[in-house]
C-alpha positions as CSV (number, residue, x, y, z in Angstrom):
1,X,30.2,-21.1,4.6
2,X,26.4,-21.4,4.1
3,X,27.0,-22.2,0.4
4,X,29.5,-25.0,1.3
5,X,27.2,-26.4,3.9
6,X,24.3,-26.4,1.4
7,X,26.5,-28.1,-1.1
8,X,27.5,-30.8,1.3
9,X,23.8,-31.4,2.3
10,X,22.7,-31.6,-1.3
11,X,25.6,-34.0,-2.1
12,X,24.5,-36.2,0.8
13,X,20.9,-36.3,-0.4
14,X,22.0,-36.9,-4.0
15,X,24.2,-39.9,-3.0
16,X,21.4,-41.4,-0.9
17,X,18.9,-41.0,-3.7
18,X,21.1,-42.6,-6.3
19,X,21.9,-45.4,-3.9
20,X,18.2,-46.2,-3.6
21,X,17.9,-46.0,-7.3
22,X,20.7,-48.4,-7.8
23,X,19.2,-50.9,-5.4
24,X,15.6,-50.7,-6.4
25,X,15.4,-49.9,-10.1
26,X,18.6,-51.6,-11.4
27,X,18.6,-54.4,-8.8
28,X,22.4,-53.8,-8.4
29,X,24.1,-55.8,-5.7
30,X,26.3,-53.7,-3.4
31,X,29.3,-55.4,-1.9
32,X,30.4,-55.0,1.7
33,X,33.4,-53.0,0.6
34,X,31.2,-50.6,-1.4
35,X,28.9,-50.2,1.6
36,X,31.9,-49.4,3.8
37,X,33.2,-46.8,1.3
38,X,29.8,-45.1,0.8
39,X,29.0,-45.0,4.5
40,X,32.5,-43.7,5.3
41,X,32.2,-41.0,2.6
42,X,28.8,-39.9,3.9
43,X,30.2,-39.7,7.5
44,X,33.2,-37.8,6.3
45,X,31.0,-35.2,4.6
46,X,29.0,-34.8,7.8
47,X,32.2,-34.3,9.8
48,X,33.4,-31.7,7.3
49,X,30.1,-29.9,7.6
50,X,30.5,-29.8,11.4
51,X,34.0,-28.5,10.9
52,X,32.8,-25.7,8.7
53,X,30.6,-24.5,11.6
54,X,33.8,-23.7,13.5
55,X,36.1,-22.9,10.6
56,X,34.1,-20.5,8.5
57,X,36.0,-17.1,8.6
58,X,38.1,-15.9,5.6
59,X,41.7,-14.8,6.2
60,X,40.8,-11.0,6.3
61,X,38.3,-11.4,9.1
62,X,39.1,-10.9,12.7
63,X,37.9,-13.8,14.9
64,X,37.4,-14.4,18.6
65,X,39.0,-17.9,19.3
66,X,37.2,-18.1,22.7
67,X,33.9,-18.2,20.8
68,X,35.1,-21.1,18.7
69,X,35.8,-19.0,15.5
70,X,38.6,-20.1,13.2
71,X,39.7,-19.9,9.6
72,X,38.4,-21.9,6.6
73,X,41.0,-24.0,4.7
74,X,39.7,-22.6,1.3
75,X,39.8,-19.1,0.0
76,X,37.1,-16.6,-0.8
77,X,35.4,-16.4,-4.2
78,X,37.7,-19.2,-5.5
79,X,35.4,-21.7,-3.7
80,X,33.2,-21.6,-6.8
81,X,35.9,-23.3,-8.8
82,X,36.6,-25.9,-6.0
83,X,32.9,-26.5,-5.7
84,X,32.5,-27.0,-9.4
85,X,35.1,-29.8,-9.5
86,X,33.7,-31.3,-6.3
87,X,30.2,-31.6,-7.9
88,X,31.7,-32.9,-11.2
89,X,33.7,-35.5,-9.3
90,X,30.7,-36.8,-7.4
91,X,28.4,-36.9,-10.4
92,X,31.1,-38.8,-12.4
93,X,31.8,-41.2,-9.5
94,X,28.1,-42.0,-9.0
95,X,27.5,-42.5,-12.8
96,X,30.5,-44.7,-13.3
97,X,29.7,-46.7,-10.1
98,X,26.1,-47.3,-11.4
99,X,26.8,-47.8,-15.1
100,X,30.4,-48.7,-15.5
101,X,31.5,-49.1,-19.1
102,X,27.8,-48.9,-20.3
103,X,28.1,-45.1,-20.5
104,X,28.6,-43.8,-24.1
105,X,32.3,-43.2,-25.0
106,X,32.6,-39.4,-25.0
107,X,30.7,-38.9,-21.6
108,X,32.7,-41.8,-20.2
109,X,36.0,-40.2,-21.1
110,X,34.9,-36.9,-19.7
111,X,33.8,-38.5,-16.5
112,X,37.1,-40.3,-16.2
113,X,38.9,-36.9,-16.7
114,X,36.7,-35.5,-13.8
115,X,37.8,-38.4,-11.6
116,X,41.5,-37.8,-12.4
117,X,41.2,-34.0,-11.8
118,X,39.3,-34.8,-8.6
119,X,42.0,-37.1,-7.4
120,X,44.7,-34.5,-8.0
121,X,42.6,-31.8,-6.2
122,X,42.0,-34.3,-3.3
123,X,45.8,-34.7,-2.9
124,X,46.2,-30.9,-2.6
125,X,43.2,-30.7,-0.2
126,X,44.7,-33.5,1.9
127,X,48.0,-31.6,2.2
128,X,46.2,-28.3,2.9
129,X,44.1,-29.7,5.8
130,X,46.8,-31.9,7.3
131,X,48.6,-28.9,8.9
132,X,46.8,-26.2,10.9
133,X,49.1,-23.6,12.5
134,X,47.1,-22.1,15.4
135,X,50.0,-20.6,17.2
136,X,48.8,-17.1,16.4
137,X,45.3,-17.8,17.8
138,X,44.9,-17.8,21.6
139,X,42.9,-20.7,23.2
140,X,43.8,-23.1,20.3
141,X,46.5,-25.6,21.1
142,X,48.3,-27.8,18.5
143,X,46.9,-28.9,15.2
144,X,43.2,-28.6,16.0
145,X,40.8,-28.7,13.1
146,X,42.5,-31.2,10.8
147,X,40.4,-34.2,11.9
148,X,37.3,-32.3,10.6
149,X,38.5,-32.2,7.0
150,X,41.0,-34.9,6.5
151,X,38.6,-37.8,5.9
152,X,36.8,-36.4,2.9
153,X,39.8,-36.1,0.5
154,X,41.0,-39.6,1.6
155,X,37.6,-41.1,0.7
156,X,37.6,-39.2,-2.6
157,X,41.0,-40.7,-3.5
158,X,39.9,-44.2,-2.6
159,X,36.7,-43.8,-4.7
160,X,38.5,-42.1,-7.6
161,X,41.3,-44.7,-7.9
162,X,38.9,-47.6,-7.4
163,X,36.5,-46.4,-10.1
164,X,39.2,-45.7,-12.7
165,X,40.5,-49.2,-12.0
166,X,37.0,-50.6,-12.5
167,X,36.8,-49.1,-16.0
168,X,40.3,-50.4,-16.9
169,X,39.3,-53.9,-15.8
170,X,35.9,-53.8,-17.6
171,X,37.4,-52.3,-20.8
172,X,40.2,-54.8,-20.9
173,X,37.8,-57.7,-20.4
174,X,35.4,-56.4,-23.0
175,X,38.2,-55.9,-25.6
176,X,39.8,-59.2,-24.9
177,X,36.5,-61.0,-25.5
178,X,35.8,-59.1,-28.7
179,X,37.2,-60.6,-32.0
180,X,37.0,-59.8,-35.7
181,X,37.2,-61.9,-38.8
182,X,39.7,-59.5,-40.2
183,X,43.2,-60.0,-38.8
184,X,44.0,-56.3,-39.1
185,X,41.0,-55.3,-37.0
186,X,42.0,-57.9,-34.4
187,X,45.5,-56.3,-34.2
188,X,44.0,-52.9,-33.7
189,X,41.6,-54.2,-31.1
190,X,44.4,-55.8,-29.2
191,X,46.4,-52.6,-29.3
192,X,43.5,-50.6,-28.0
193,X,42.7,-53.1,-25.2
194,X,46.3,-53.0,-24.0
195,X,47.1,-49.3,-24.5
196,X,44.6,-46.8,-25.8
197,X,41.6,-47.7,-23.7
198,X,39.2,-45.1,-22.2
199,X,41.4,-44.3,-19.2
200,X,44.3,-43.7,-21.6
201,X,42.3,-41.3,-23.6
202,X,41.2,-39.6,-20.5
203,X,44.8,-39.1,-19.5
204,X,45.7,-37.8,-22.9
205,X,42.8,-35.3,-22.9
206,X,43.2,-34.3,-19.2
207,X,45.1,-31.1,-19.7
208,X,43.1,-29.8,-22.7
209,X,39.8,-30.4,-20.9
210,X,41.1,-28.8,-17.7
211,X,42.2,-25.7,-19.7
212,X,38.7,-25.6,-21.4
213,X,37.0,-25.8,-18.0
214,X,39.3,-23.0,-16.6
215,X,38.3,-20.8,-19.5
216,X,34.6,-21.4,-18.8
217,X,35.1,-20.6,-15.1
218,X,37.0,-17.4,-16.0
219,X,34.0,-16.3,-18.1
220,X,31.9,-17.0,-15.0
221,X,34.0,-14.6,-12.9
222,X,36.7,-16.8,-11.5
223,X,40.5,-16.1,-11.8
224,X,42.5,-18.1,-14.2
225,X,44.6,-19.3,-11.2
226,X,41.6,-19.8,-8.9
227,X,42.6,-23.5,-8.2
228,X,45.9,-22.1,-6.7
229,X,44.4,-19.2,-4.9
230,X,41.7,-21.4,-3.3
231,X,44.5,-22.8,-1.2
232,X,46.9,-19.9,-0.9
233,X,44.5,-17.1,-0.1
234,X,43.9,-18.6,3.3
235,X,45.5,-18.3,6.7
236,X,46.8,-20.9,9.3
237,X,46.6,-23.9,6.9
238,X,49.4,-25.7,5.0
239,X,49.5,-23.7,1.7
240,X,48.3,-20.4,3.3
241,X,50.1,-17.2,2.3
242,X,48.0,-14.7,4.1
243,X,48.1,-13.4,7.7
244,X,44.9,-12.8,9.6
245,X,44.1,-9.6,11.6
246,X,44.6,-9.5,15.3
247,X,42.1,-11.6,17.2
248,X,39.0,-10.0,18.8
249,X,38.6,-9.4,22.5
250,X,36.5,-11.9,24.3
251,X,33.1,-10.4,25.1
252,X,32.4,-11.9,28.6
253,X,29.3,-13.0,30.5
254,X,26.5,-10.7,29.2
255,X,23.6,-11.9,31.4
256,X,25.6,-12.1,34.6
257,X,27.1,-8.6,33.9
258,X,23.7,-7.0,33.4
259,X,22.3,-8.9,36.3
260,X,24.9,-7.4,38.6
261,X,23.5,-3.9,37.8
262,X,20.3,-4.7,39.7
263,X,19.2,-3.7,43.2
264,X,22.3,-3.8,45.4
265,X,20.3,-5.4,48.2
266,X,19.5,-8.3,45.9
267,X,22.5,-8.7,43.6
268,X,25.1,-7.9,46.3
269,X,27.9,-6.1,44.3
270,X,31.3,-6.8,45.9
271,X,33.6,-4.4,44.1
272,X,34.5,-2.9,40.7
273,X,36.5,-5.0,38.4
274,X,38.3,-4.7,35.0
275,X,37.5,-6.7,31.9
276,X,39.4,-5.8,28.7
277,X,40.2,-2.3,30.0
278,X,36.6,-1.6,31.0
279,X,35.3,-1.1,34.5
280,X,32.4,-3.4,35.5
281,X,30.4,-4.2,38.6
282,X,31.5,-7.5,40.1
283,X,29.3,-9.7,42.2
284,X,29.6,-13.3,43.3
285,X,27.4,-14.7,40.5
286,X,29.6,-13.1,37.9
287,X,32.7,-14.5,39.5
288,X,31.3,-18.0,39.8
289,X,30.2,-18.0,36.1
290,X,33.7,-16.9,35.0
291,X,35.4,-19.5,37.2
292,X,33.1,-22.2,35.8
293,X,34.1,-21.2,32.2
294,X,37.7,-21.7,33.1
295,X,36.9,-25.2,34.3
296,X,35.1,-26.0,31.1
297,X,38.0,-24.6,29.0
298,X,40.4,-26.8,31.0
299,X,38.3,-30.0,30.8
300,X,37.2,-29.8,27.1
301,X,38.4,-26.9,24.9
302,X,36.2,-28.1,22.0
303,X,33.0,-28.2,24.2
304,X,33.9,-24.8,25.7
305,X,34.2,-23.2,22.3
306,X,30.9,-24.6,21.2
307,X,29.1,-23.4,24.4
308,X,30.8,-20.1,24.1
309,X,29.7,-19.7,20.5
310,X,26.1,-20.4,21.4
311,X,26.2,-18.1,24.4
312,X,27.7,-15.2,22.5
313,X,25.2,-15.7,19.7
314,X,22.2,-15.5,21.9
315,X,23.3,-14.1,25.2
316,X,24.5,-10.7,23.8
317,X,21.2,-10.0,22.0
318,X,19.3,-10.9,25.2
319,X,21.5,-8.7,27.4
320,X,20.8,-5.7,25.1
321,X,17.1,-5.9,26.0
322,X,17.8,-5.8,29.8
323,X,18.1,-2.1,30.4
324,X,16.3,-1.5,33.8
325,X,17.1,-2.3,37.4
326,X,14.0,-4.5,37.7
327,X,14.9,-6.5,34.6
328,X,18.4,-7.0,36.0
329,X,16.8,-8.2,39.2
330,X,14.8,-10.8,37.3
331,X,17.8,-11.9,35.3
332,X,19.8,-12.3,38.5
333,X,17.1,-14.5,40.0
334,X,16.7,-16.6,36.9
335,X,20.5,-17.1,36.7
336,X,20.6,-18.3,40.4
337,X,20.0,-22.0,39.6
338,X,22.9,-22.0,37.1
339,X,25.1,-20.3,39.7
340,X,24.5,-23.2,42.1
341,X,25.2,-25.7,39.3
342,X,28.5,-23.9,38.5
343,X,29.4,-23.9,42.2
344,X,28.8,-27.7,42.3
345,X,31.4,-28.2,39.6
346,X,33.8,-25.8,41.1
347,X,33.7,-27.6,44.5
348,X,34.0,-30.9,42.6
349,X,37.1,-30.1,40.5
350,X,39.1,-27.6,42.6
351,X,40.8,-28.1,46.0
352,X,40.3,-24.4,46.9
353,X,37.3,-23.2,44.9
354,X,36.8,-20.0,46.8
355,X,40.3,-18.8,45.9
356,X,39.4,-19.5,42.2
357,X,36.2,-17.5,42.6
358,X,37.7,-14.6,44.4
359,X,40.5,-13.9,41.9
360,X,38.0,-13.4,39.0
361,X,38.0,-9.9,37.5
362,X,40.6,-8.8,40.0
């Protein structure tokens, strides 16, 4: 996940840098449509980056959906192959957008091939992320997650098709305006302008170049069918062929739990309760915190997962350091203002808030 996020960040900076170069050094005029596509693409990359924060686990990892964990649409080590084509597509798109047909013939044909391969991969990515089966994950409802990833392949398709069309139009105009004194050369030129132009050569060489790149990636440690496995060695997504392990148990309210172990005269334990088969001390503060979490889950599952993710990340480590009665007393006092805030929301959104509180950990 870190590798992909870094890749997206570097791509964003690269695109912004080249945009500045196009405007300042080459004095290139950018149309409103180009601005819209570029801004839309940058936003889509940022949205995908946010999505990867919540969808980062591989199919063989157990996750806790309450904490916001979910599965990535792309599989394991095969991400290297997907990332290679992603980088090659963006470099080719930026170069053709800046230079058009002014690129030398062989690099231009190779870049057109990268755009064509990128378009094909974008179609598969679009299908992959358009369906997310979360029925096996508690706390998730419906097709959550698709909106994080669906915009990037759509933008890539628009850019790829538009840039290939740009080269076709430029090449045809260039060839049609070019003439030779020799009639035979003119006939050959007309043939090339109508049929065997740069995009045509790119299409002819598409499979050979793809096979060559696959061989290179295999030598670098990828499987020969990595571009298939990157979609199939996943779980919960459209092309997924793997099943994930059972989900993890939810960890609970660490700070309120250790706070309840303080001086009984202060923390006022009510009874013993059960959480995931374990016996815990239950006081009103712990009940209120758990009841509030249920409110948050009902009102906004996405916000709840993010808050839960942050709390589990930091709250558990803090709770491990609270190992004395006096430390529990301090924690209880520090948590008191939050308890009153939680109570405010409970009394705002529930008709019978005390019943909601009393049933926690029963």
